[in-house]
N, C-alpha and C positions, 0 to 999 in steps of 0.2 A: 552535406548532411552533418548534423552535429553529432558529437560523441554519444550523447544520451540517446539520440535517435537511432544510431546504429545498435547500441546495446539493447534498446527496447524492442527492436524488430528482428534481429538475427535469430534468437532462440527458437522461433517457430519453424525455421528452415533447417537448422542443424542442432536440435535440442541436446544431443549427446555431448556436444562440445561445451555445454554450459553446466555440466554436472559439478557439484562441489560437495564437500563433506558437511553434514549437519553438525551443529554444536549447541551447547547450552550457553546462553548469554549471561543470564542471571538465574537464580534458582527458580525453576519451573517455567522458564521462558526459553524457547529454542528457535534457532534459525534453521528453517527447512526449505528455503527458497533455492534459487540457482544463482549463477554468476551475474545475472542481469536483473532479475525480478525477485523481490522479497516475498516470502511467506513466513509467518511466525506461528509457532505452535505453543499453546499454553496448557499446562497440566493443571486442571482446576480442582483435582481431587474427586470430582464427580463426572469425569469425562473430559474429552479434549476439545479445546477451542482453537479454531484455525482462523488466522487473519490473512485474507486474500489467498488465492489459489494458483496464481501464475497462468500461463497458457495451457490450453488443452493438450498441446503437443508435448509439454514438459510435465504432464501429470504423473508419468511413471517415475520421473526423478523425484517428485514430491513424495510419492508413496514410498519409494526406496529410502528417502531420508527419514521419514517417520519411523519406518521399520528399523533402520540402523540405530536409532536412538532407543530402541527397545519398546516402542509403543505399537499398538495395533490400530491401523487406520479405521477399523470398524468401530473404534471407541470415539470417533469424532462425533460430537453431539451438536456443535454449533459452528457455522462459518459466517464470519463478519467480513464485510467488504468496505473498503475505503472509498471506492468510486466505481463507476460503470465503464471502465475500459477493459478490453478483452485480455490484456496481459495480467489483469488482476482478478478476473473472474472466469477465465477460459476453462479451467478444470472443474468448476463448481458443479455443473450439471452431472458430470460423471460421478463426482463424489456424493451428490445427493441421491442419485440412483443406487449407488453402492451401499451407502450407510443409513439413509433415511434421516439425515441430520436436518436441523433447522437453519434456514438462511436469513441473513440480515443484509439489507442494502439501503443506502441513503434514499429517503423518499423522493427527494428532488431529482434524483438521477433515474428514477423509474421510467419516465417518458423518454428520456435520452436513451436508456437501455432498450426499450421496446422499439425505438426507431431504427435500431441496428446501426446507429451512427457510431460504430466502434473504431472507425478508421481514422484514429486521432492524429495520424502523421501524414495525411495526404499532402500537407504543405511541405513535407520533407522529400516528396517525390516518390513515395511508396504507399500503395494502398493495400492493406492487409484484409483478406477475406478468409475467415476460418473455414476449413474443409469439413465442417460438422455443424450441427445445430447446437450452438452454445447457450441459447437462451433458456432460462429457467424461471419459474414463478417464485418470486420472493415471498417468504413466509412472514417476515417482520420488516416493514418499512421503518427506517430509522430517522428520527427527527432531532434537530438540535436540542440539547438539554435532556434527552432521554438517558436514563440510568438503567443498566441491566446488571443482573447478578448471574454469573456463571460459576457455579460451585463456590470456591473460596476467593473468586476474583470479582471485583466490581468495575464495570466499564461505564464511563461517561462520554457522551457524544457532543462534539462542538462543531458548529458550522465552519467550514473552511473552503467556500466556493472560490472558483477561479480556474483551476485545472479542468473541472467539470462543474456544472451547476450545483451538484449536490455533494461534492467532495467533503468528507468529514475528517476531523481530527479526533482521535480517541485517547483517553487517559485511562490506564488500567491500574487500579489499586491492588497490589499484590500482597499475598499473605506474609511476605517477608517485611512488609512495611514500605517497600520501594514503590515509587510511582513511575510506570513506564508510559511513554506517549509516542504517538505517530501523527505527523501531519500527513494526511492521506494523499496529497498531490501537490508537489512543489515544482513540477516540470513546467517549463515555459513554452513548450511546443504548441499548446493550445491558446497561448496568449499573444501570438504573433499577429501583425496586421493582416497578413494573408489569410490566416485562419478566420479572423474576425470578418473579413470581407466574404469569404465563402459561406459563412453561417449567419451573416447579417447580425453581428453581435454588438457593433459599435464599440464603446469603451467600457461597457458594463462589467465584463469579466475581469478586465485589468483593475478596475476600481475595487471589485470584490476581493481580488487577490491581495492588493495592498492593504485593505482594511483588515483582512484576515490575519496577516502577519503582525500587524499592530495589536490586534485584540488578543491573540494567543500568546503573545510574548510574556504576559504576566503569570502564566500557569507555572506551578511548581512541578518540576519533572526531574527525576533522578536518572532515568534510562531513556535514551532517545532511540527509537526504532525507525529504520529507514524504509521508505516505500520502495526504493531501489537501493541495493547495497552500496553503490558508489556515491550516493548522496550523503551518507553519514559515515563513510570509511569503515563499513562493517567488517570487512576482512582484515583491514589493517589493525583494527582493535583486537580482533581475535589473535593475530600473530604477536601483538604486544602484551598480551595477557600473561601474567606470571602468578605464581602461587600467592604472592602477597599483594598483587595489584590487579584490579579488574577495570580496564578502561571503559567498559560499558556503563559503569556507575560514575556519573559526573553531573552534579546538580547545576553546573554552569553551562553545560553543552547546549541545552535547549535554546537559551538566549542567543548564543553564538551561532547556532544553526539557523535560526530565523533571521538574524542579522545578515548572514551570508546570503540567504535567499533574497532578502530585500536588496542587497547590493547588486546581485545578478539581475534582478528585476529592473532596478533603476538604470542599469547599463543598457538593458534591452530597450527601454523606453527612449534612450538617446539614439541607439543604433537603428531602431525600428519604430519610428513614431507613427501614430495613426493618421 
């Protein structure tokens, strides 16, 4: 099993072991996820925006993190999802029942989500079945090119298929003038030949993934947000932060990050041809 597979699947079994302190990355943007799966909180000036919600089993860690930062989870007005995998939307139903917030999910992932095909790591030898009904009705299906205004933050959606059919990349224009972005799914676990055979995908998802990396590389990004913290060295940046230097602000990182993803992908193609 790959390192990323272990990190993606263990939190639902022992969620308490994945607790980590929340922190501000740049002004108004906070890390509230756990040691394995990312969740980001945006203070929009008109309510809170949450990007992905982690597992349902780790929901209490998410709520604790939000409260530790001095925010009230009841002020969550919007939840945006990068893709329809259970480790990124598992806590959403609970949060919507609790807060009445509006949910956003990539439109192309809605059939995938409704099929309950969330067991994205069966090719790693583990099949995850949530012990609760995690499905929720999406309020706003997100399409490529959509632009949304959340308080003082503008978000633009870009198609980034490959990890799932509807995976999105989002760029957030912050009131500070910075542009934060996330590629919503760079994991290769759903791009293996074994996964393709199980789901009769052929090479389509691989082609989509490669094209996505090329297409997104031209975006101007100041702050890279990781879908999982280990993908973008989130905690290492936090530790390296000093009063005069914030490693989260780096306009060259987006290109390096996508190049790294491309190199890993090309290696996978050699090691695991279709």
